[in-house]
C-alpha positions as CSV (number, residue, x, y, z in Angstrom):
1,M,0.0,-0.1,0.0
2,E,3.1,2.5,-0.3
3,I,2.7,5.2,-2.7
4,P,5.8,5.4,-4.9
5,T,8.2,8.3,-4.3
6,L,7.0,11.3,-5.7
7,E,8.8,13.4,-8.3
8,N,8.8,17.3,-8.6
9,R,9.0,19.1,-11.9
10,Y,7.4,22.5,-11.4
11,P,10.4,23.5,-9.5
12,T,12.8,22.8,-12.2
13,H,10.8,23.7,-15.2
14,L,9.4,26.9,-14.0
15,P,10.5,30.4,-12.9
16,D,10.7,30.5,-9.4
17,D,7.9,33.0,-9.3
18,G,5.7,30.6,-10.9
19,F,4.6,28.8,-7.4
20,R,5.0,29.1,-3.7
21,R,6.1,26.3,-1.9
22,C,3.6,25.8,1.0
23,Q,2.5,22.9,3.5
24,P,-0.9,21.5,3.4
25,A,-2.7,22.1,7.3
26,P,-3.3,19.4,9.2
27,A,-6.6,17.7,9.7
28,A,-8.2,17.3,12.8
29,D,-9.7,14.0,12.2
30,P,-8.7,12.7,8.7
31,A,-10.7,9.6,7.1
32,L,-10.7,8.2,3.6
33,L,-14.2,8.4,2.0
34,L,-13.9,7.4,-1.4
35,W,-10.9,5.6,-3.3
36,N,-10.4,5.1,-7.2
37,G,-9.0,1.8,-7.2
38,D,-8.8,1.8,-11.5
39,L,-6.9,5.1,-11.3
40,A,-4.6,4.0,-8.3
41,A,-3.9,0.5,-10.0
42,E,-2.8,2.6,-13.5
43,L,-0.7,4.8,-11.3
44,G,1.0,1.7,-10.0
45,M,-0.5,2.3,-6.4
46,G,-2.1,-0.4,-4.4
47,T,-5.9,-1.1,-3.7
48,E,-6.3,-1.6,-0.3
49,W,-6.1,1.8,0.6
50,P,-9.5,1.8,2.1
51,A,-8.6,-0.6,4.5
52,N,-5.4,1.5,6.0
53,P,-6.2,3.4,8.9
54,D,-3.3,6.0,7.9
55,A,-4.9,6.5,4.5
56,G,-7.1,9.6,5.8
57,R,-3.7,11.1,6.5
58,L,-1.9,11.2,4.0
59,W,-4.9,11.9,1.5
60,T,-5.7,15.1,3.2
61,G,-2.2,16.4,3.2
62,T,-1.8,15.7,7.1
63,E,1.5,13.5,6.1
64,L,3.0,13.9,3.0
65,P,4.6,11.1,0.6
66,G,8.1,10.4,0.2
67,G,9.7,12.9,-2.2
68,S,6.6,15.3,-1.9
69,V,7.5,19.2,-2.2
70,P,4.1,20.7,-1.9
71,I,3.7,24.1,-3.9
72,A,0.6,26.0,-5.1
73,L,0.9,27.5,-8.7
74,A,0.8,31.0,-9.6
75,Y,-1.7,32.2,-12.5
76,A,-3.5,35.1,-13.6
77,G,-7.0,34.8,-15.6
78,H,-10.4,36.3,-17.3
79,Q,-13.1,35.7,-14.9
80,F,-16.3,36.2,-16.6
81,G,-14.5,38.5,-18.9
82,R,-12.7,40.5,-16.2
83,P,-8.9,40.5,-16.2
84,V,-7.6,39.3,-12.7
85,P,-3.7,39.6,-12.7
86,R,-3.2,37.6,-9.6
87,L,-5.0,34.1,-8.6
88,G,-3.1,31.2,-8.1
89,D,-3.9,27.9,-6.2
90,G,-5.8,29.3,-3.2
91,R,-6.9,26.2,-1.7
92,A,-4.9,23.3,-3.7
93,V,-1.0,22.3,-3.7
94,V,0.5,19.9,-6.3
95,L,2.3,17.2,-4.1
96,G,4.3,16.1,-7.2
97,Q,4.3,14.0,-9.9
98,L,3.6,9.7,-10.4
99,T,4.6,8.1,-13.7
100,D,2.0,5.7,-14.8
101,R,2.5,2.4,-16.3
102,A,2.1,3.3,-19.7
103,G,4.7,6.1,-19.1
104,R,2.8,9.1,-18.7
105,R,3.2,11.6,-16.1
106,H,0.7,12.9,-13.9
107,D,0.2,15.5,-11.0
108,L,-0.9,14.8,-8.0
109,Q,-2.9,17.7,-6.5
110,L,-4.8,18.2,-2.7
111,K,-7.6,20.6,-3.1
112,G,-9.4,22.1,0.0
113,S,-5.9,21.1,2.0
114,G,-5.8,25.0,3.4
115,P,-4.4,28.5,2.7
116,T,-1.6,29.2,0.6
117,P,0.1,32.4,-0.5
118,F,-3.0,32.9,-3.1
119,S,-5.9,32.0,-0.8
120,R,-6.8,36.0,-0.8
121,G,-8.3,35.8,2.7
122,G,-10.1,32.5,2.1
123,D,-9.7,29.7,4.3
124,G,-8.2,27.1,1.8
125,R,-10.6,24.6,2.5
126,A,-13.6,22.5,0.8
127,A,-16.9,21.2,1.9
128,L,-17.7,17.9,1.2
129,G,-20.5,18.5,-1.5
130,P,-18.1,20.0,-3.8
131,V,-15.2,17.4,-3.6
132,L,-17.8,14.8,-3.8
133,R,-19.1,16.3,-6.8
134,E,-16.4,16.8,-8.6
135,F,-15.2,13.0,-8.0
136,V,-18.5,11.6,-9.4
137,V,-18.5,14.2,-12.4
138,S,-14.7,13.8,-13.6
139,E,-15.0,9.9,-13.3
140,A,-18.3,10.2,-15.2
141,M,-16.3,12.3,-18.0
142,H,-13.4,9.5,-17.8
143,T,-15.6,6.7,-18.8
144,L,-17.8,8.5,-21.4
145,G,-14.2,9.0,-23.0
146,I,-13.6,13.1,-22.7
147,P,-10.7,14.2,-21.6
148,T,-10.6,15.4,-17.8
149,T,-8.8,15.6,-14.8
150,R,-9.5,12.7,-12.3
151,A,-10.1,11.7,-8.9
152,L,-8.0,9.5,-6.7
153,A,-9.3,10.2,-3.5
154,A,-11.8,12.1,-1.0
155,A,-11.2,12.5,2.3
156,T,-12.8,14.3,5.2
157,T,-11.2,16.4,7.8
158,G,-13.2,16.2,10.6
159,E,-13.4,19.7,10.9
160,T,-16.4,22.1,9.6
161,V,-16.3,24.9,6.6
162,Q,-18.8,27.8,6.3
163,R,-20.5,28.2,3.2
164,Q,-23.3,29.9,1.3
165,F,-25.7,27.6,2.5
166,G,-24.2,27.1,6.2
167,P,-21.7,25.0,7.5
168,E,-20.7,21.6,5.9
169,P,-18.3,18.9,6.7
170,G,-14.6,19.5,5.5
171,A,-12.9,17.4,2.7
172,V,-10.1,17.4,0.5
173,L,-10.0,15.8,-3.1
174,T,-7.1,14.5,-4.4
175,R,-6.9,15.4,-8.1
176,V,-4.6,13.7,-10.8
177,A,-4.1,15.7,-14.4
178,A,-1.4,15.7,-17.0
179,S,-0.5,19.0,-15.4
180,H,-2.2,22.0,-14.0
181,L,-0.5,24.6,-16.6
182,R,-3.3,26.7,-17.7
183,F,-4.1,29.7,-20.1
184,G,-3.9,31.9,-17.0
185,S,-0.5,30.6,-16.2
186,F,0.5,32.5,-19.5
187,E,-1.3,35.7,-18.4
188,Y,0.3,35.7,-15.0
189,Y,3.8,36.4,-17.0
190,A,1.9,38.7,-19.6
191,H,0.9,40.9,-17.3
192,R,4.2,41.1,-15.8
193,G,5.4,41.9,-19.1
194,D,7.7,39.0,-18.3
195,T,9.2,37.6,-21.8
196,A,11.8,35.2,-20.2
197,G,8.9,34.1,-18.0
198,L,6.5,33.6,-21.0
199,R,9.3,31.7,-23.1
200,C,9.9,29.1,-20.2
201,L,6.6,28.6,-19.7
202,A,5.8,27.8,-23.3
203,D,8.8,25.7,-23.6
204,T,7.7,23.7,-20.5
205,A,4.3,23.4,-22.1
206,I,5.6,22.0,-25.4
207,R,7.8,19.6,-23.4
208,W,5.0,18.1,-21.2
209,H,2.2,17.9,-24.0
210,F,3.7,18.5,-27.1
211,P,6.9,17.4,-27.4
212,A,6.8,16.7,-31.2
213,L,7.0,20.7,-31.6
214,R,10.6,21.1,-29.9
215,A,12.6,20.2,-33.1
216,Q,10.9,23.4,-34.8
217,P,12.7,26.6,-34.7
218,A,11.7,29.2,-31.9
219,P,9.1,31.8,-33.5
220,M,7.2,29.1,-35.4
221,R,7.1,26.4,-32.7
222,Y,5.1,28.8,-30.6
223,L,2.7,29.6,-32.8
224,A,2.4,25.6,-33.7
225,L,1.6,25.5,-29.5
226,L,-1.2,28.1,-30.2
227,R,-2.5,25.8,-32.9
228,A,-1.9,22.4,-31.0
229,V,-3.9,23.9,-27.9
230,M,-6.4,25.5,-30.4
231,E,-7.1,21.8,-32.0
232,R,-7.5,20.1,-28.6
233,T,-9.8,23.2,-26.9
234,A,-12.1,22.6,-30.1
235,A,-12.2,18.5,-29.4
236,L,-12.6,19.0,-26.0
237,V,-15.7,21.5,-26.4
238,N,-17.2,19.2,-29.1
239,E,-17.3,16.5,-26.6
240,W,-19.0,18.2,-24.2
241,L,-21.8,19.4,-26.6
242,R,-21.7,15.5,-27.3
243,V,-23.0,14.6,-23.9
244,G,-25.0,17.7,-23.2
245,F,-22.3,18.9,-20.7
246,I,-22.1,22.8,-19.2
247,H,-18.5,23.6,-17.8
248,G,-20.5,26.6,-16.6
249,V,-17.2,28.4,-15.4
250,M,-14.8,28.4,-18.9
251,N,-12.6,31.2,-17.2
252,T,-9.1,31.2,-18.6
253,D,-7.8,29.8,-15.5
254,N,-9.9,26.6,-15.7
255,M,-8.8,26.0,-19.4
256,T,-5.8,23.5,-19.7
257,L,-3.1,23.4,-22.4
258,S,-3.2,19.5,-22.0
259,G,-7.0,19.8,-23.2
260,E,-8.2,18.1,-20.2
261,T,-11.7,19.6,-18.7
262,L,-10.5,21.5,-15.4
263,D,-12.7,22.5,-12.3
264,Y,-16.2,20.8,-11.8
265,G,-17.8,23.6,-9.6
266,P,-21.3,24.5,-11.1
267,C,-20.9,22.3,-13.5
268,A,-24.0,20.2,-15.1
269,F,-25.6,18.0,-17.7
270,M,-28.5,19.0,-19.3
271,D,-32.1,17.0,-18.9
272,H,-34.5,19.1,-21.1
273,F,-32.6,20.5,-24.1
274,R,-32.5,24.1,-24.3
275,P,-29.5,25.4,-26.3
276,D,-29.2,28.7,-23.9
277,R,-29.2,26.5,-20.8
278,V,-27.1,27.8,-18.0
279,Y,-27.0,26.0,-14.6
280,S,-24.0,28.1,-12.9
281,S,-25.4,30.5,-10.3
282,V,-22.7,32.7,-11.1
283,D,-23.1,33.1,-15.0
284,R,-26.1,35.7,-14.6
285,D,-25.7,36.5,-18.3
286,G,-25.4,33.5,-19.8
287,R,-21.6,33.6,-20.8
288,Y,-20.7,30.2,-20.6
289,A,-24.4,28.8,-21.6
290,W,-24.4,25.0,-23.7
291,N,-24.5,26.7,-27.2
292,Q,-21.9,29.7,-26.2
293,Q,-19.2,27.1,-25.1
294,P,-17.8,27.0,-28.7
295,R,-17.4,30.8,-28.8
296,M,-16.1,31.2,-25.4
297,A,-13.6,28.7,-26.0
298,H,-12.3,30.9,-29.1
299,W,-12.4,33.6,-26.8
300,N,-9.8,32.3,-24.5
301,L,-7.7,31.2,-27.3
302,V,-7.4,34.9,-28.0
303,R,-6.2,35.9,-24.9
304,L,-4.0,33.0,-24.8
305,A,-2.4,34.3,-28.2
306,E,-2.0,37.8,-26.8
307,C,0.2,36.3,-24.6
308,L,2.2,34.5,-26.7
309,L,2.6,37.5,-29.2
310,P,6.1,38.4,-27.7
311,L,7.5,35.0,-28.6
312,V,6.0,34.9,-32.0
313,D,7.7,38.3,-33.4
314,E,9.4,41.1,-32.1
315,E,7.5,43.5,-34.5
316,D,4.1,43.5,-33.0
317,D,2.2,43.9,-35.9
318,A,4.0,41.1,-37.6
319,A,2.9,39.0,-34.3
320,V,-0.4,39.7,-34.6
321,E,-0.8,39.0,-38.2
322,A,0.8,35.7,-37.4
323,A,-1.5,34.8,-34.3
324,E,-4.6,36.0,-36.3
325,A,-3.9,33.7,-39.1
326,V,-3.7,30.6,-36.7
327,L,-7.1,31.7,-34.9
328,G,-9.0,32.4,-38.2
329,E,-8.4,28.2,-38.6
330,Y,-10.8,27.7,-35.8
331,A,-14.0,28.2,-36.8
332,D,-13.5,25.5,-39.5
333,L,-11.7,23.0,-37.4
334,F,-14.7,23.7,-34.7
335,A,-17.6,23.1,-37.4
336,I,-15.8,20.4,-39.0
337,G,-15.7,18.1,-35.5
338,H,-19.0,19.6,-34.6
339,S,-20.3,18.1,-38.1
340,H,-18.5,14.8,-37.4
341,M,-20.0,14.7,-34.0
342,L,-23.7,14.9,-34.8
343,A,-22.9,12.4,-37.9
344,R,-21.5,9.9,-35.0
345,K,-24.5,10.6,-32.6
346,L,-26.7,9.6,-36.0
347,G,-24.7,6.4,-36.8
348,L,-23.6,8.1,-39.6
349,A,-20.0,8.3,-39.1
350,G,-17.9,6.3,-36.7
351,T,-15.0,7.0,-34.7
352,E,-13.1,5.5,-37.1
353,D,-13.9,7.8,-40.0
354,A,-11.8,11.0,-40.1
355,P,-13.6,14.1,-38.6
356,G,-13.8,15.8,-41.9
357,G,-15.5,12.8,-44.0
358,S,-18.9,14.2,-42.5
359,G,-20.8,16.0,-45.1
360,T,-23.3,19.1,-45.1
361,V,-26.3,16.6,-45.2
362,E,-25.3,14.7,-42.1
363,S,-24.7,17.9,-40.3
364,E,-28.2,19.1,-41.6
365,L,-29.8,16.3,-40.6
366,G,-27.8,16.8,-36.9
367,E,-28.9,20.5,-36.6
368,R,-32.5,19.8,-37.6
369,M,-32.6,17.1,-35.0
370,L,-31.6,19.4,-31.8
371,A,-34.1,22.1,-33.3
372,F,-36.7,19.5,-32.5
373,M,-35.6,18.8,-29.3
374,A,-35.4,22.3,-28.6
375,R,-38.8,23.2,-29.9
376,H,-39.9,20.2,-27.7
377,G,-37.9,20.5,-24.5
378,A,-36.9,16.9,-25.1
379,D,-34.6,15.3,-22.9
380,F,-31.2,15.2,-24.4
381,T,-29.9,12.2,-23.6
382,N,-33.2,10.0,-23.7
383,T,-33.7,11.3,-27.2
384,W,-30.7,10.0,-28.6
385,Q,-31.1,6.6,-27.2
386,L,-35.1,6.8,-28.9
387,L,-33.4,7.3,-32.2
388,L,-30.8,4.6,-31.5
389,K,-33.9,2.1,-30.9
390,A,-35.9,3.1,-33.7
391,P,-34.8,1.6,-37.1
392,P,-36.1,4.6,-39.7
393,D,-37.7,2.0,-42.1
394,D,-39.8,0.8,-39.1
395,H,-43.3,2.0,-39.0
396,D,-43.9,1.5,-35.4
397,Q,-40.7,3.0,-34.0
398,R,-41.2,6.0,-36.3
399,M,-44.4,6.2,-34.7
400,R,-42.7,6.5,-31.3
401,V,-40.3,9.1,-32.1
402,R,-43.2,11.4,-33.6
403,E,-45.1,11.0,-30.3
404,W,-42.1,11.6,-28.4
405,F,-42.1,14.8,-30.4
406,D,-45.8,15.7,-29.4
407,H,-46.7,14.2,-33.0
408,D,-44.6,17.0,-34.9
409,E,-45.4,16.0,-38.5
410,E,-41.8,17.7,-39.5
411,V,-40.1,14.7,-37.6
412,D,-41.7,12.3,-40.1
413,A,-40.1,14.1,-43.1
414,W,-36.7,14.0,-41.3
415,M,-37.1,10.3,-40.2
416,A,-37.6,9.7,-44.1
417,E,-34.6,11.9,-45.0
418,Y,-32.8,10.0,-42.2
419,G,-33.5,6.7,-43.7
420,A,-32.4,8.0,-47.0
421,R,-29.0,9.0,-45.8
422,L,-28.1,5.7,-44.5
423,H,-29.5,4.0,-47.5
424,A,-27.4,6.2,-49.7
425,L,-24.1,5.7,-47.3
426,G,-24.9,1.8,-47.3
427,I,-25.0,1.6,-43.4
428,D,-27.1,-1.3,-42.3
429,E,-28.8,-1.2,-38.8
430,A,-26.3,-3.3,-37.3
431,V,-23.5,-0.6,-38.0
432,R,-26.2,2.2,-37.3
433,V,-26.5,1.0,-33.8
434,R,-22.9,0.0,-33.2
435,R,-21.8,3.4,-34.0
436,M,-24.8,5.0,-31.8
437,T,-24.1,3.2,-29.1
438,A,-20.9,3.9,-29.0
439,A,-21.6,7.9,-29.3
440,N,-24.7,8.0,-27.1
441,P,-24.4,7.6,-23.3
442,V,-27.4,5.8,-21.7
443,I,-26.6,7.1,-18.3
444,I,-25.0,10.5,-17.4
445,P,-24.6,12.1,-13.8
446,R,-27.8,13.8,-13.8
447,N,-27.8,17.0,-11.4
448,H,-31.0,15.7,-9.1
449,R,-29.5,12.2,-8.8
450,V,-26.0,13.7,-7.8
451,E,-27.7,16.2,-5.2
452,M,-29.6,13.3,-3.8
453,A,-26.4,11.3,-3.2
454,L,-24.6,14.5,-1.9
455,E,-27.3,15.4,0.6
456,A,-27.0,11.4,2.0
457,A,-23.4,11.9,2.2
458,R,-23.7,15.0,4.4
459,E,-25.8,12.8,6.6
460,G,-23.3,10.1,6.6
461,D,-24.6,7.8,4.3
462,L,-22.4,7.1,1.5
463,A,-24.3,4.2,-0.3
464,P,-26.1,6.2,-2.8
465,I,-23.2,7.9,-4.3
466,R,-21.1,4.7,-4.5
467,R,-23.9,3.6,-6.2
468,L,-24.2,6.0,-8.8
469,I,-20.1,5.7,-9.2
470,D,-20.5,2.0,-10.0
471,A,-23.7,2.9,-12.3
472,L,-21.5,5.4,-14.3
473,R,-18.3,3.3,-15.0
474,T,-20.5,2.2,-17.8
475,P,-22.2,4.9,-19.2
476,Y,-22.9,3.4,-22.8
477,R,-24.7,0.3,-21.3
478,S,-28.0,-0.2,-19.7
479,P,-27.3,0.3,-16.0
480,S,-28.6,-3.5,-14.6
481,G,-30.3,-2.7,-11.3
482,F,-30.4,1.1,-11.6
483,P,-33.2,2.2,-14.0
484,E,-33.9,5.0,-12.1
485,L,-30.4,6.7,-12.9
486,T,-32.0,6.8,-16.9
487,L,-35.0,9.1,-15.7
488,P,-35.0,12.8,-16.2
489,P,-36.4,14.7,-12.7
490,E,-39.6,15.1,-11.9
491,P,-40.8,18.6,-11.7
492,R,-40.3,18.8,-7.5
493,E,-36.6,17.3,-8.2
494,I,-35.1,19.6,-10.6
495,V,-32.3,21.5,-9.6
496,P,-32.4,24.7,-11.1
497,A,-28.8,26.2,-10.5
498,T,-25.2,25.1,-9.5
499,F,-22.8,26.6,-7.0
500,C,-19.0,27.2,-7.0
501,G,-17.5,25.2,-3.7
502,T,-15.5,28.5,-2.8
């Protein structure tokens, strides 16, 4: 059950002002609540931690693993469009890195382990609810096949924290990530006019996440870095849209260079479809609504590009022109990926097909289906499951689809066109079902189910959250024994807003 000795790459590869050394605060009465055995196995760690009486001490930071040099990272960011020159890890410390069995290096970070030099007057602690929410949702994203940070452990501190709705048990999450470098990391140095710091950070990002770019000469590799981050970001947002996920707080400090989903505060998965749906209680203007996420990803990439300008060319105009040429590729890049994503959801393309292979017919069919769903407020996840089980040439199944959409006659015409397109592409029913099964989850972490499980956990009952985690391990298969987890909320069960954990 021993954790391997950690490495410490940030002090080696970042300027000294890019982080602060700091110790986690000891917990009063630490105890391990949840342990991710699958992830632990990938990291070469034992699976017997839940039985270890000292596990709570290690996974709250009360004791430290061998080789750990805890640091809080410095970064800036644009929060809801407003620049903040200095943010940083206010309640998190990176303990160090582990290399998994596939040779990939990962950060181990404690979130909620006490104040840091960046806490800005906060207590540096995390409440149990947000910690468990991130554990559930980040692992669901992983099993859905979407790039994400992951949760290794959740532990209680034996203390109480005061939050918006009153006192809550304190908790600590152990988060695993390819790195915690973010768009805001560049903004931190840009605000200071520190070109040397920017260059060091850019070279570190390339070394860690895009090593193939190291062979390019200096000015070109920084444009190549921008393009590579743009490609990963566009692909990530299309994956969010595929499953109806709304991040809720797409500030630049929550956008990773690795292309992983980071920060599961006020996030949610949609039930009844509305393109402009917002769950985050702090997003009062709909800046990060479901349908705004592609646009805001581009906005964030522009902020990243602004930081990279001094590395691209000494002449401002030439640097701007070169960066704009890269950013000008975003619209087509995203649109191609989006068309392919919709084609996959309809079974008109597979994951093995190149994204550029989906044509305007497939895209139009997908967009029209989304329009039907919006018009009738149809459940996002269950609508795609209904289509999966409804062969277009089966009259009875077509009537089921029409009934689902309140007998909308336009749906009949759509089903006919859909069937014709399948025929034209030579896609038989078995292939259609296989492709749609791979692209459309049966189960997602529905907001009301997550909140029910969190409320039970606050009362000391972890059974509902363990049950939810177990069901979400196979999101593309019907959850045996958990049929209620596929149902949208009743009116009295709707959770209209989600909240940040700070």
